[in-house]
C-alpha positions in Angstrom: 0.0 -0.2 -0.1 3.4 2.6 0.1 2.6 5.2 -2.2 -1.3 5.6 -1.4 -2.0 9.0 -0.9 -3.2 10.9 1.9 -6.8 11.8 0.1 -7.4 8.0 0.3 -6.1 7.3 4.2 -8.5 10.6 5.0 -11.5 8.2 3.9 -9.9 5.1 6.4 -13.4 4.7 8.4 -14.9 4.0 5.6 -12.7 0.9 4.4 -10.6 0.2 7.2 -11.3 -3.7 8.4 -10.0 -3.4 12.0 -10.1 -1.5 15.5 -7.9 -2.7 17.7 -7.9 -1.2 20.8 -5.6 -1.6 23.6 -7.0 -1.2 27.4 -5.1 0.3 30.7 -2.1 1.4 28.9 -1.6 4.4 31.4 -0.8 3.7 35.1 -3.2 6.4 36.3 -6.1 5.2 34.5 -5.4 1.6 35.7 -4.8 3.0 39.2 -8.3 5.4 39.2 -10.4 1.8 38.3 -8.2 0.3 40.9 -6.6 -2.1 37.8 -3.3 -3.6 38.9 -1.0 -2.6 35.4 -0.4 -4.8 32.8 2.8 -6.7 31.7 1.2 -7.4 28.7 -1.2 -4.7 26.3 -4.6 -6.1 26.8 -6.6 -6.2 23.4 -10.1 -5.6 22.5 -11.9 -5.5 19.1 -14.3 -2.6 18.6 -16.3 -3.3 15.1 -16.2 -0.8 12.1 -20.0 0.5 12.7 -18.8 1.8 15.9 -17.4 4.8 14.0 -18.7 8.7 14.5 -17.2 10.8 11.9 -17.4 14.3 13.6 -20.5 16.2 12.2 -22.2 13.6 11.3 -24.5 13.1 14.2 -24.1 13.0 17.8 -23.0 10.0 20.1 -26.5 8.0 21.4 -25.8 6.2 24.7 -27.3 2.8 24.5 -30.5 1.7 25.6 -30.4 0.3 28.9 -27.1 2.2 29.9 -26.7 4.5 33.0 -23.1 4.6 33.6 -22.0 6.1 30.5 -18.2 7.1 30.2 -15.7 9.3 28.1 -12.0 7.8 27.2 -9.6 10.0 25.3 -6.8 7.8 23.0 -4.8 8.7 20.3 -5.5 6.2 17.5 -3.0 5.2 15.0 -3.9 4.4 11.2 -1.9 1.9 9.5 -0.9 3.0 6.4 1.2 -0.7 5.2 0.2 -4.3 6.0 1.9 -5.4 9.6 2.5 -9.0 9.6 5.5 -10.3 12.7 6.2 -6.2 12.5 9.2 -5.6 14.6 9.8 -2.5 16.8 11.8 -0.7 14.8 9.7 -1.1 11.3 6.6 -0.1 12.7 6.7 3.9 11.8 7.6 3.4 8.8 4.0 1.7 8.2 1.8 4.1 9.7 -0.6 6.5 7.5 -1.2 8.7 10.1 -3.0 9.3 13.4 -6.5 10.8 14.8 -7.6 11.5 17.7 -10.7 9.1 19.0 -13.3 9.1 21.9 -13.3 5.4 23.2 -17.4 5.4 24.6 -17.6 3.2 27.3 -21.0 1.6 28.9 -19.5 1.0 32.2 -22.0 -0.4 33.6 -22.4 -3.4 31.0 -18.4 -3.6 31.0 -18.6 -4.4 35.1 -21.4 -6.6 34.4 -19.4 -8.4 32.1 -16.1 -8.3 34.1 -18.0 -10.0 37.0 -19.5 -13.0 34.6 -16.0 -13.0 32.7 -17.6 -12.3 29.4 -15.9 -9.8 27.0 -16.7 -6.0 26.4 -18.6 -6.2 23.2 -21.5 -5.0 24.2 -19.4 -2.3 26.4 -17.3 -1.0 23.8 -18.8 -1.9 20.3 -22.3 -0.2 20.1 -23.2 2.2 17.5 -21.4 5.5 17.8 -19.0 4.3 20.5 -15.8 5.2 18.3 -16.4 8.9 18.0 -13.0 10.4 15.4 -11.5 13.1 14.3 -10.2 13.9 10.5 -7.0 11.7 9.5 -3.7 13.4 10.6 -1.1 12.9 8.3 2.0 11.5 9.8 4.3 14.1 8.7 2.2 16.4 10.8 3.3 14.9 13.8 6.6 15.0 15.0 6.9 12.8 18.0 3.8 11.0 18.6 5.1 9.6 21.6 4.6 13.4 23.2 1.3 14.4 22.4 -0.7 15.7 24.8 -4.6 14.6 24.9 -7.6 16.2 26.6 -11.1 16.0 26.6 -13.6 18.5 28.7 -17.2 17.8 29.4 -19.1 20.9 29.3 -15.8 23.2 28.9 -15.1 21.3 32.3 -11.9 19.9 32.0 -11.9 16.2 32.6 -8.7 14.0 31.1 -5.9 16.0 30.2 -2.2 13.7 29.8 0.3 13.3 27.6 1.4 10.2 25.4 4.8 10.0 27.0 2.9 8.1 29.8 1.6 5.3 27.8 2.9 1.7 29.3 3.6 0.2 26.1 4.6 2.1 23.4 3.2 3.0 19.7 5.6 0.4 18.1 5.7 -2.3 21.0 1.8 -2.2 20.7 1.7 -2.6 17.1 4.3 -5.2 16.8 2.7 -7.1 19.3 -0.6 -7.1 17.8 1.3 -8.1 14.5 2.3 -10.9 16.2 -0.6 -12.5 16.5 -3.2 -11.3 13.6 -2.0 -9.0 10.4 -2.9 -5.4 10.2 -4.1 -3.7 7.2 -3.7 -0.2 5.6 -6.9 1.6 7.0 -6.6 0.0 10.7 -7.0 1.6 13.5 -5.2 0.9 16.4 -6.4 3.0 19.7 -3.3 3.2 22.0 -5.3 3.5 25.8 -6.5 6.6 27.9 -5.0 8.8 30.1 -6.8 9.3 34.1 -9.8 10.9 34.3 -12.4 9.0 32.2 -15.9 10.0 33.8 -20.1 10.4 33.2 -21.6 11.6 30.6 -25.5 12.4 30.5 -28.1 13.3 27.6 -27.5 17.0 26.8 -23.8 17.1 27.1 -20.6 18.2 24.9 -17.9 16.4 24.9 -14.8 18.8 23.3 -11.1 17.0 22.9 -7.9 17.7 21.6 -4.7 16.7 20.2 -1.9 19.4 21.0 -2.4 22.1 18.7 -3.4 19.8 15.5 -6.9 19.9 16.5 -9.7 19.9 18.3 -13.3 17.8 17.9 -16.4 18.4 19.3 -19.4 16.2 19.9 -23.4 16.0 21.3 -24.6 13.2 23.8 -27.8 12.1 23.2 -29.9 8.9 24.4 -30.3 6.4 21.9 -34.3 6.3 21.8 
């Protein structure tokens, strides 16, 4: 896929195959939820139907959810096929980045944890992944040192830097690629810093990535 133009990768949400998310990748977030810091990446999947591009509609709280949380994350857009890739090759196969919100039905997740069940309902509902426009990697000087933040109704909730990740971007993508192949247009979510918290119908989420962009989404209850 080398040689693909930026205009193609800008449509990654329409033709990417996989969304791979990483849980508990910031120590302060592990602490706030009472989780141990993992010794290897904790992975889960979100379906492509969970994508919500900015400007296309509101975030929908799923039916039956009474504890709905925001989680701001840096997303990495894959540019070339990654299969058994070593860490030193990873950034050369990245097309760019996106700012994302890993919206979580926390009560669904807690119930799943108690029963030892997957997190599919908690993480994979429609609009569970609000996403910014594509950012070409040439515009990101150092992905390991980016500020990411989230506000709810103008109140600061999350404000962290990617330098605080437990596992680096090269380590994450290399690790994933040794289990299953990542294709051009796929998205890897890299975890969230501390400050996750509830949102309700009528709230407005504003989020930013360094000085590169900001995005905004409203929240409504799904009927």
